[in-house]
C-alpha positions, 0 to 999 in steps of 0.5 A: 598504298604505294609506298614509293619504295620501288628502287629504293635501295635498303640495307638490312641485318640480322636477315636471315631469319625472324624479323629481319628476314620478313622486313626484306622480304617485304621490301622485296615486294614492294620493288625496293632493292634489297642487301641483306646480311648475316652471321651465317652464309649457308642460313641466308643463302637459303633464307633468300634462295630464289629472291633478287636480293644482295647477300653478304656475310657480316658480322656487324661487330667487325667494323672493317666487315661492315663498311666493306658490306655497305660499299658492296650495296651501295656497288651494285645498287647505286647507292643507299636510301635505308638501312634497318638495323635489326641484327641482336639477340637477347640475354636471359638472365637476372641482374645477379646471374649476369657476369661482368663480361655479358654487360659488356657484351650486351652493351657492345651489340647494341650500340655498335652494331647500330653505329657500325652500319649507320655511319659505313651507309652515311654517305650514301645517305646523305645523297638520297632524297629519301634516305631513313634509318630504323633502329629495332628495339625492344619495349624492354628499353622503356618498360625492363624485365627482371629476367632481361636485366643486361639486356634492358639497360642496353636497350634503354642505351639504344633507344636513347642514342637514336634519338641522338642520331636523329638530331645529329642526321637530321641536318642531312635529310637523315630521319632515324626512328625505333620500332619496339617490339614485344614477344615476337614469334621467331627462332629465340622463343621457338629454342625457348619453347623447345628447352621448356620441355613442356607437354604444350604445343606451341600455341598453347605454350606462347598463350600461356606465356602470353596471359604471363606477361599481360600481354592484353592481345593474348598472343603475340606477335609475328614477324610481319606485324613487325615487319610493316611499321618498319617498311612504312617508315622506310617509305619517302611518305613518312617523312615527316617522322625521325626520333619517333618510336613505335611498340609493337608489342600487342597492348603490353606497354604500361607507359604512356 
């Protein structure tokens, strides 16, 4: 199916690896113009070597840097049609292990990494006939994990913010949706595997992890499996979908 993304411009944050990189590559394959940013310039350049993409080094918590990057992307491609807010991380710490500073950092990252980009892109999104924002979130937003106390709370705040944005921006023709992840095989889980010093290979280790977390499909997801619903929500063919949250978690969600 043609997703009608050819020639449309999408900004992707946190694009140097994992879900962000997979999403950007899928968009390029669909014929979209992609403006990709991350904090590590060398890693970003290596990730997109040989691909037609506008790259920018940008910390999404730096409002001025975000505005500059978005403006450069709009100038390079003549506008902006979509935004994928993917930049983020998880803090593996229980409630009793989390310092006040870490609570503030998690909330700041989850909220302002989205607000800065959306606000910067809004003038161009208003001019688009198919404006769409997708915020990459987590099932933790609705199903807190004790081992990720601050991240769970911050994810819930982002889910709430996304719903608010969908209502506020609807009059401008800008759709806003969430894609909520479960356990996805990205760099974070690879690093945790290496830190575990397990005698198992990664496939066996991750299968045990999936069983421990109660994932019905019995495995971790892949970045491409997340990229597909993100790209689908960016498509004009999803023009009546806004304020929604799509779970990509192998069935781990327990809520209705």
